[in-house]
N, C-alpha and C positions, 0 to 999 in steps of 0.2 A: 326608487330614490328621487323620482321627479317631484314627489310631494314632501319630501323630507324637509325642505326649507320651511314650508307651511307648518308642519307638524312640530318642528323645532321651536317656532315662535309661539304656537298656540297651545301646546300640550306639554305639561310638565311630566305626565305619565309616560310620554314617548321616550324620555331619557333612560328609563329603566330598560327599555328594549335595546337602545344603541349602546348602552353600557356594556352589553354582553357580546356585541358584534366584533368581528375581526378588525385588527388595526388597518389592514389593507382596504377595507370598505370605508373607514373613516378618511383615509388618504384620498381614496376615490371621490368621496363626497367633497373634499376640499378642492379637488380638481374640477368637480362639477360647479362649484361656487365660483371657482376662478374663471371658468368658461363663461358663466352667466354675467359676472362682473366685467370681464373684458369686452363682451359684446355690448353691455350697457355703457361702459366707458367710451367705447368707440362711437357709439350713437351720440352720446353727450358731446364728444369732440367735434363730430360732424355738425351737430345743431349750433354749437357755440363758435367753433372756429371756422366752419365752412363758409358762412357769408363773409367773414373778414378776409379769408384767403381769397375768395372770389373778387371782393371788392379791391383788395390790394393789387391783384394781377390786372384788373381793369384800369386802375389808377396808373400802373406802370405802362400798360399798353397805350394809353392815351396821352401820358405826360412825358414819358422817357423819349429823348431824341435817339435816333439810330446811332448805335456805337459800333465802330469797326475795330477789332483787335487784330494786329498784324505786326509781326516781328518785334515783339516786345513793346509796342506802342499802341495807344488807343486814340482814335480820332472821331470827330463828331462835327456835323454841319453847323452846330451852334457855336457862335463866336462869343467869347467871354464867359464868366461863370454864370451858371444856372442853378438856382436853388429850387428843389423840389420838396414839398412837404405833404404828408399823408393828409387827406381831407378829414379823417376822423381821429387820427392819432398824431397830434402835433409834434410829439416827441420823435416820431419817425420822419426823418428828413435827411437829405443829402445834397451836396453841391457837386455839380459836374463842371469841371474846368480843364478840358483837354489840352489847352494851350499853356497850362502851368507845368513847370518842370520842377519847382521847389517842393519839398516835403510839406505836408499839412501838419501843423503843430497842435498839441492839445488846446493851447490858448486860442488859436484861431477857431478851431471847431467849437470850443465852448462859447466863444463870443458870437459865432453864427448860429449857435443852438442847433447843430446837426450831429448825427452819429456816424456819418460816412462822408468821405471827400474823395472824388475820383479826379485824379490828374492825368496828364498824358502818359505817364509811365508807371503808375501805381495806384492802388486803392487803400485808403486809410480808414480804419474803424476805430472810433473812440470806445475804449474799454472801461476807463475811469477818467476822473477829472485830470489826471496827470499822466495818463498812459494812452498811447495810440499804437495800434497794431497795423503794420503795413503788409501789402501783398505786391511784390515787385513783378511787373509784367515781363521784364526781360528774362525771367526764368521760365516763363510759359512756353508751350510749343509755338513754333514759328508759323503754323498754318494760319490763314485768315478766317476769323470768325465774325459774323455780323449779328449783333444783338438788336432786334427790332420788334415790332408788334407781333409778328408771327412767332417769334422766339418765345414771348411771354405766354402766348396762347398754348403753345406746345409744352411750355414748362408747367403751366397750370394743370394741363391734362395729365402729364406724367406724375405730378405730385399727387393728384387725386388717386391715381392707380396704385401708388406705393404707400402713401401715408397711412391709410385706413388698415390695410393688411399688416403693416409693421406695428400699428398701434394695438391691434388685437393681440399680436404675439408678445409685445413688450408688456402690456398690462397683465396678461396671463402669467408670465414668468415672475413679474414683480409682486403681483398678488399672492402667488403661491409661496414665494419666499417670505413675504411679509407676514401672512396668516400662519405659516409654519412656525415662525419665530414667536408670533403672538401666542399660539397654542401652547408651546413650551413654557412661555412665561406664565400664562394663566393656569397651567397645570400645577404651578407651585401653589397658587390659591386653592386649587382643588384639593391639594394634599392637606392643606391646613383645615379646610372645611371638612374633609374626610376624617381627620383626627378628632375635630371638635364634635362631629356627629356620631363618632364611633361606627362609621359605615363599613369599615374594613374592605373597602374596594381596592383592587389592585391598580397599579399605575396606568395599565392599558385601558381599563374602564374609565379612569379619571381623564385620561388624554382624549378619549372618545367624547366624553361629556364637554370638554373645553372646546373641541372642534365645533360641535354643534351649538354650544352656548353663544358663539359669536355671530350667529345668523342674523339676529335682529339688527345688531350694529352694522353688519355688511349691507343689509337691505336699506338702512337709513343713509349709509354712505352712497350707495347707488342712486337713491332718490335725490340726494343733495348735490350730485354731480350736474344736475340740470338747473340748480339754483344759482342766483347771482352771488350769494354769499355762502360761506361754509357753515358747519355746524358749531354754534357757540360752545366753548369749553369742551371740544370734542373728546379729548383724551380722558378727561374726567368722566364724561357721559359714557364712553365706551367701557371704561373700567367698571363703573357702577352697574351698567346694564349686564355686561358679561358676568361679573361677579354675582349678581342677583340670580341669573339663570343657573349658575354653578351651584350656588347655595341651595336653591329651591330643588334641583335635580338630586343633589347628594342626599339632602334631608328627606326627600321623598323616597329614595331607594332605601335609606336607613330606617325609615319608619316601619314598625311592626305591621304586618298585613292583618287586617280585621277579617276573621273567618266569616264566611256567609252564613246567615241564620239557617237553622235546620228547617226544613219544609214542615 
C-alpha cells in the first residue's frame, strides 16, 4: 500500500486491480492518505504559524507589563492607559488600563482600533463592529496569579507541546470525514460513467475507484498547504481531475482485452 498513491496517479491499469479489492482495504487506504495528509498539514502549520507564534510571544514577553490578578481585580505598575500593537499585524492590538472601572464600548474600541481592552475588573473583546464580549474577573478564582515574562515563556512552551499533536489528530479526523463524503459523492459520477461505458461494475468496485481517483487532488492540496495562496478554482479543478480519473479507469476496465498474439 505504500506505493498505492504513486500508482493511483501514474497508472490507469492499476485501477483494474483495486476495483476487485475488498472495501476494507479501500477504507484502510483512505486512512493511510489521512495519516499522510495530517502529518503534511501539521508540518505546514509549523512552517507557517510557528514563526508567528514565536514572534507573538516574544512581543508579549517584551511589551506587556506585569499583571497581577487577585480577588476579582487586576493591577499593573503602569499608570494610565497603555496601547500595545503587534509589530507585524497592526490589527492585533489591545489597551491596558487597570485603573479604569467603566466598561469598554464597541465605539471606544473601534475608535482606538483595538480588539481587546483590559480594565481593572474585566477583559473586553471586540467581536464585531457593534458587539463586545466581556469576561468579568469577579467570577474568577480568588487566588493570586501573576502574568509576567516568565508566564509567556511557559505558555509558549506549553502551546508548542499540545498544538501539533492536537493538529495531527484534528486534521486526520476531518480529512477522513471529508474524503469519505467526497467518495460517496464521486461514486454517483462513477455510476453514471459505468452505465455509459456498459462496464457492469458493482458499486463496491466503483467506490474503490472513486477513493483512489482522488489521490492526485489530495497530493495537490498537500503541496498547496505550503503555498501563500490556495489553488485557483479548486472545486472545479478537483471535480474535473477526479472525474477524469474515474472516466479513464472505468472505460479501461470496460474495454475488451486484446488477446496476445500467438507465438
